[in-house]
C-alpha positions in Angstrom: 71.7 69.2 125.0 68.1 68.6 126.1 69.2 65.7 128.3 71.4 68.0 130.5 69.6 71.3 130.3 66.9 72.0 132.8 63.5 72.4 131.1 60.7 74.5 132.8 57.3 73.4 131.7 54.3 75.6 132.0 50.7 74.5 131.3 47.6 76.6 131.1 44.6 74.3 131.1 41.6 76.3 130.0 37.9 75.3 129.8 38.3 74.8 126.1 41.9 74.7 125.1 45.2 73.8 126.8 48.5 75.5 126.1 51.8 74.0 127.1 55.1 75.9 126.8 58.5 74.5 127.7 61.7 76.4 127.8 65.3 75.4 128.5 67.4 77.3 131.0 68.3 77.3 134.7 66.3 78.6 137.6 67.1 81.9 139.2 69.5 82.0 142.1 68.6 82.8 145.7 66.9 86.1 146.1 66.2 86.5 142.4 62.7 86.7 141.0 61.9 84.1 138.4 58.8 86.1 137.4 60.8 89.3 136.8 63.6 87.5 135.0 61.3 85.6 132.8 59.4 88.7 131.7 62.6 90.7 131.1 63.7 88.2 128.5 63.4 89.4 124.9 61.3 87.6 122.3 64.5 86.3 120.8 65.5 84.8 124.2 62.2 83.0 124.4 62.6 81.7 120.9 66.1 80.5 121.5 65.1 78.8 124.7 61.9 77.3 123.4 61.6 73.5 123.6 57.9 73.1 122.9 54.9 75.2 122.3 51.8 73.0 122.1 48.1 73.7 122.0 45.3 71.1 122.2 41.7 70.8 123.3 41.1 70.3 127.0 38.9 67.3 126.4 39.4 64.7 129.1 40.6 67.2 131.8 39.0 66.0 135.1 40.2 68.3 137.9 38.0 66.8 140.5 39.7 63.4 140.1 43.3 64.1 141.1 44.8 60.8 139.8 43.1 61.2 136.4 44.1 64.9 136.2 47.7 64.1 137.0 47.8 61.3 134.5 46.3 63.6 131.8 49.0 66.2 132.5 51.8 63.7 132.4 50.5 62.3 129.1 50.3 65.8 127.7 53.9 66.5 128.7 55.1 63.3 127.1 53.1 64.2 124.0 54.4 67.7 123.7 58.1 67.4 124.6 60.7 66.2 122.1 61.8 62.6 122.4 64.4 62.3 125.2 63.5 65.7 126.8 62.5 65.6 130.5 61.0 68.4 132.6 63.0 69.8 135.5 60.0 71.6 137.0 56.3 71.8 136.0 53.7 74.5 136.9 50.1 74.2 136.0 47.2 76.6 136.0 44.1 74.5 135.9 40.6 75.4 134.9 38.1 74.4 137.7 40.9 73.9 140.3 38.8 75.7 142.8 40.4 75.1 146.2 44.0 74.8 147.6 43.2 71.2 148.7 42.1 70.2 145.2 45.2 71.8 143.7 47.5 70.1 146.2 46.0 66.7 145.5 46.7 67.1 141.8 50.2 68.5 142.5 51.0 65.5 144.8 49.8 63.0 142.2 51.7 64.7 139.4 54.9 64.8 141.5 54.6 61.1 142.1 54.4 60.5 138.4 57.2 62.8 137.3 59.5 62.9 140.2 60.3 66.7 139.8 59.1 69.8 141.6 55.5 70.6 140.6 53.0 73.4 141.3 49.3 73.4 140.5 47.1 76.5 140.9 43.8 77.8 139.5 44.2 79.1 136.0 43.5 82.7 137.1 46.6 82.6 139.2 48.7 82.6 136.1 47.8 86.2 135.2 49.9 88.1 137.8 53.2 86.3 137.0 52.4 86.5 133.3 52.3 90.3 133.7 55.7 90.2 135.4 54.3 91.0 138.8 55.0 89.3 142.2 51.6 90.3 143.7 48.2 91.6 142.5 44.8 90.3 141.4 44.1 88.1 138.4 40.7 88.7 136.9 39.3 86.5 134.1 36.1 87.2 132.2 35.7 84.8 129.4 32.9 82.2 129.3 32.8 82.6 133.1 34.3 85.0 135.5 36.6 84.7 138.5 39.2 86.8 140.5 42.0 85.5 142.6 44.7 87.1 144.8 47.0 86.3 147.7 46.9 87.5 151.3 50.2 89.1 152.6 50.9 85.7 154.3 50.7 83.9 150.9 47.3 82.2 151.2 45.2 82.2 148.0 41.8 83.8 148.0 39.4 83.2 145.1 36.0 84.8 144.5 33.5 84.1 141.8 33.8 81.2 139.3 30.5 79.7 140.4 29.4 78.6 136.9 26.7 79.8 134.5 23.7 78.6 136.5 24.7 80.2 139.8 27.1 83.1 138.9 29.8 84.0 136.4 28.4 87.5 136.2 30.3 89.5 133.6 31.4 86.4 131.7 29.7 85.6 128.4 27.4 83.0 129.8 26.3 85.2 132.7 25.7 88.1 130.3 23.4 86.0 128.2 21.5 84.7 131.2 21.0 88.2 132.6 20.0 89.4 129.1 17.3 86.7 129.0 16.1 87.6 132.5 15.9 91.3 131.6 13.9 90.5 128.4 11.5 88.4 130.5 11.0 91.3 132.9 10.4 93.7 130.0 7.9 91.2 128.5 6.1 90.9 131.9 5.8 94.7 132.0 4.2 94.7 128.6 7.1 96.5 126.9 7.5 95.9 123.1 10.4 93.8 122.1 13.6 95.8 121.3 16.8 95.0 119.4 18.1 92.7 122.2 14.9 90.6 122.0 15.2 90.3 118.2 18.9 89.3 118.3 18.6 86.8 121.2 15.4 85.2 119.7 17.3 84.7 116.4 20.4 83.4 118.2 18.5 80.8 120.1 16.2 80.0 117.1 13.0 80.5 119.1 9.9 82.4 117.9 9.4 84.8 120.9 10.7 86.0 124.2 8.8 83.6 126.4 10.5 80.7 124.6 13.9 81.8 125.7 13.5 80.2 129.1 13.0 76.7 127.7 15.9 77.3 125.3 18.3 78.1 128.2 17.0 75.3 130.4 17.5 72.7 127.6 21.3 73.4 127.5 23.3 70.3 128.5 26.4 72.5 128.9 25.1 75.9 129.9 28.4 77.7 130.1 29.4 77.1 126.5 26.0 76.9 125.0 24.8 80.1 126.6 28.1 81.9 126.3 28.4 81.5 122.5 25.4 83.9 122.1 27.1 86.8 124.0 28.0 88.6 120.8 24.3 89.1 120.2 24.1 91.1 123.5 26.9 93.4 122.4 25.5 93.8 118.9 22.1 94.8 120.4 23.8 97.4 122.5 25.4 98.8 119.4 21.9 98.8 117.8 20.8 101.0 120.6 19.1 98.6 122.9 18.9 100.2 126.4 18.3 96.7 128.0 21.5 95.4 126.4 23.5 98.4 127.5 22.2 98.0 131.0 23.1 94.3 131.1 26.6 95.1 130.0 27.0 97.9 132.5 25.8 95.6 135.3 28.3 93.0 134.1 31.1 95.5 134.4 30.0 96.4 137.9 29.8 92.7 138.8 33.4 92.2 137.7 34.6 95.2 139.7 32.7 93.8 142.7 35.0 90.7 142.6 38.0 92.9 143.1 36.2 94.7 145.9 35.5 91.4 147.6 39.1 90.5 147.5 40.1 93.9 148.9 37.6 93.4 151.7 39.3 90.1 152.6 42.7 91.7 152.9 44.2 90.9 149.4 46.4 93.7 147.9 44.6 95.0 144.9 46.8 97.7 143.6 47.3 95.9 140.3 44.5 94.0 138.6 45.6 91.9 135.7 42.7 91.4 133.3 42.3 88.5 130.8 39.6 86.6 129.1 38.0 86.2 125.7 35.0 88.4 126.6 36.3 91.4 128.6 39.3 92.1 126.4 37.5 91.6 123.2 34.4 93.7 124.0 35.4 97.4 124.7 31.9 98.2 126.2 32.4 95.6 128.9 36.0 96.5 129.7 35.0 100.2 129.9 32.1 99.4 132.2 34.5 97.3 134.4 37.2 99.9 134.6 34.7 102.7 135.3 33.1 100.8 138.1 36.5 99.8 139.5 37.7 103.4 139.5 34.6 104.4 141.4 34.9 101.6 144.0 38.7 101.3 144.4 40.4 104.4 142.9 43.9 103.1 143.8 43.4 99.8 141.8 45.2 99.8 138.4 43.6 97.6 135.7 46.2 96.0 133.4 45.0 94.1 130.3 47.2 91.0 129.8 48.9 91.2 126.5 50.8 87.9 126.5 49.4 84.3 126.8 48.7 83.2 130.4 50.9 80.2 129.9 53.8 82.7 130.2 52.8 82.9 133.9 53.0 79.1 134.2 56.5 79.0 132.7 57.6 81.8 135.1 56.2 79.8 138.1 57.9 76.6 136.9 61.2 78.5 136.8 60.7 79.6 140.4 60.4 76.0 141.7 63.5 74.5 143.4 
């Protein structure tokens, strides 16, 4: 049956883990929405149509080398699909796919390898179709932070996503960086160490606040090495640290500002689909974000994503002809 049944393959390549999902079934007819049809399917329908559901580490993903990235994706598909199964269409949301040119180069190389319709977008672009929407903003705040949407003409606009050293405000790594900066400022003012200082000193294994700078600078992979200490910031806020609470509030405002920037560039922002291992797990950050968004853009509706982003990749694969 697999040899003759079209298989839509969706891949969400994250910074840490990659999720591939493949489902059997035809594409929608002219005028039909693959996104809406896919989301309307019941859980039983998805189970019945499932061909593969595969999670692995993203080790080896090199999005700035299109040929390497395409070969990595093709090997993943070969590894995940049952023997004899071939994809009819493939859609990929790729971590660190930062420009349309870069995504197109990977798509072209992947199409050459597979010989089927392919689409490659940034991983944040999976959120809107995963939520069953045809338009809107996808906002991710996990280790990093980024927001993406489309202009009425279809062009993609991405803001944020500059990495832990330069940006990613509101992501876990950015929160830790800003917490350390705030502690240094408090130290320079002569303020006594508070709960945030105690927790961050313990997390980094240093004796005092001035040593935090060297600890951050010694990281070989700042995003992951800084980001894993973000729970200390939230714990300190619960302990009553005003500095931690201020850092979280500023992180929420920074996330809202990403949506504001998209709106300023003409992107429709009525629906904002929110995902990420930080913003959806930490209520204090989510509430800070939604409060700031309501103040800046009252018409924007935040929508927490309750399904895996790979659902958006499968829906996009079904839309390919």
